[in-house]
C-alpha positions in Angstrom: -47.3 64.0 43.2 -44.6 63.3 45.8 -44.5 65.4 48.9 -43.3 65.2 52.5 -43.3 61.7 54.0 -44.1 60.0 50.7 -42.4 56.6 50.3 -40.8 55.5 47.1 -39.2 52.4 45.8 -35.5 52.8 44.9 -34.9 51.1 41.5 -31.1 51.4 41.2 -28.4 49.1 42.6 -27.1 51.5 45.2 -28.4 49.3 48.1 -31.5 51.2 49.1 -34.8 49.5 48.8 -37.3 52.0 50.2 -36.8 55.8 50.6 -38.9 58.5 52.2 -39.1 62.0 50.8 -38.2 64.8 53.2 -38.0 67.8 50.8 -38.8 68.7 47.2 -36.0 70.9 45.8 -36.6 74.1 43.9 -40.2 73.5 42.9 -42.0 76.7 43.8 -44.5 76.4 41.0 -46.4 73.3 42.4 -46.4 74.2 46.2 -43.9 71.7 47.3 -45.2 68.7 45.3 -42.8 66.8 43.0 -43.5 64.9 39.8 -41.5 62.9 37.3 -38.0 64.4 36.8 -38.0 66.5 39.9 -35.1 66.3 42.4 -36.0 65.5 46.0 -34.1 64.8 49.3 -34.8 61.4 50.8 -34.0 59.3 53.8 -33.2 55.6 53.3 -35.8 53.6 55.2 -34.8 50.1 54.2 -31.6 49.0 52.6 -30.1 45.7 51.5 -28.2 43.8 54.3 -24.4 44.1 54.2 -22.4 40.9 54.5 -18.7 40.8 55.5 -17.7 39.6 52.0 -19.7 42.3 50.3 -18.0 45.1 52.3 -14.6 44.1 50.9 -15.7 43.9 47.3 -15.6 46.7 44.8 -19.3 47.0 44.2 -20.2 47.2 47.9 -23.5 48.7 49.1 -23.3 52.5 48.9 -26.0 53.5 51.3 -27.2 52.4 54.8 -30.5 52.9 56.6 -30.9 56.5 57.8 -28.7 58.0 55.1 -29.9 61.3 53.7 -29.4 61.5 49.9 -30.7 63.3 46.9 -32.9 61.4 44.4 -34.8 62.0 41.2 -38.4 60.8 40.8 -38.8 58.4 37.8 -42.3 57.0 38.3 -45.5 58.3 40.1 -48.9 56.9 40.8 -50.5 60.2 40.0 -51.3 60.5 36.3 -49.0 62.9 34.4 -50.3 64.7 31.3 -48.1 64.5 28.3 -47.9 67.3 25.7 -50.0 65.3 23.2 -52.9 65.1 25.7 -52.4 61.5 26.8 -51.9 60.5 30.5 -49.4 58.1 31.9 -49.7 56.5 35.3 -47.6 53.8 37.0 -48.3 51.2 39.7 -45.9 52.7 42.2 -43.7 55.7 43.1 -40.1 55.2 42.4 -36.8 57.1 42.5 -33.1 56.8 41.6 -30.5 58.0 44.2 -28.0 60.7 43.2 -24.7 62.0 44.7 -23.9 65.6 45.3 -22.8 66.2 41.7 -26.2 65.1 40.5 -24.8 61.8 39.1 -26.4 58.4 39.7 -25.2 56.6 42.8 -25.8 53.2 41.3 -24.7 51.8 38.0 -27.9 50.0 36.9 -31.6 50.6 36.9 -34.0 47.8 37.5 -37.4 48.9 36.2 -39.5 51.0 33.9 -39.0 54.8 33.9 -41.0 57.6 32.4 -40.0 59.1 29.0 -40.5 62.6 30.5 -37.1 62.2 32.2 -35.3 62.9 28.8 -37.2 66.2 28.5 -36.2 67.3 32.0 -32.5 66.6 31.5 -32.1 63.1 33.0 -31.1 61.3 29.7 -28.5 59.2 31.5 -31.2 57.6 33.6 -33.5 57.0 30.6 -30.7 55.4 28.6 -29.7 52.9 31.4 -33.3 51.8 32.1 -34.5 48.5 30.5 -37.7 50.1 29.3 -38.9 53.7 28.9 -42.6 54.4 28.7 
């Protein structure tokens, strides 16, 4: 359950390390709380440092501290109930940054993601992840 001021790890290679949720989008059912697969608006709290050589390269860091971006939740500490009755819970909250067209900002994902992403229409994220649980 991700809400206002929740902090999440960013597990893609967009350059952000820690992001903070400022809004959960279009989720009137759960009173403003987001779960796995929900889209949120985040502010980048901590980003990778940008060197002069990296700025000139093609795969430069795409975000800076203070940037406001959209993201999709891929892991939560709150247990999520699956249709078969089992519960899945992760060690941390994590998100993947998106652009305005709802495409991934990064090109890689560095961590485990929930299998519920496929059911919610985020198959691209699940296919790029090294492990889906």
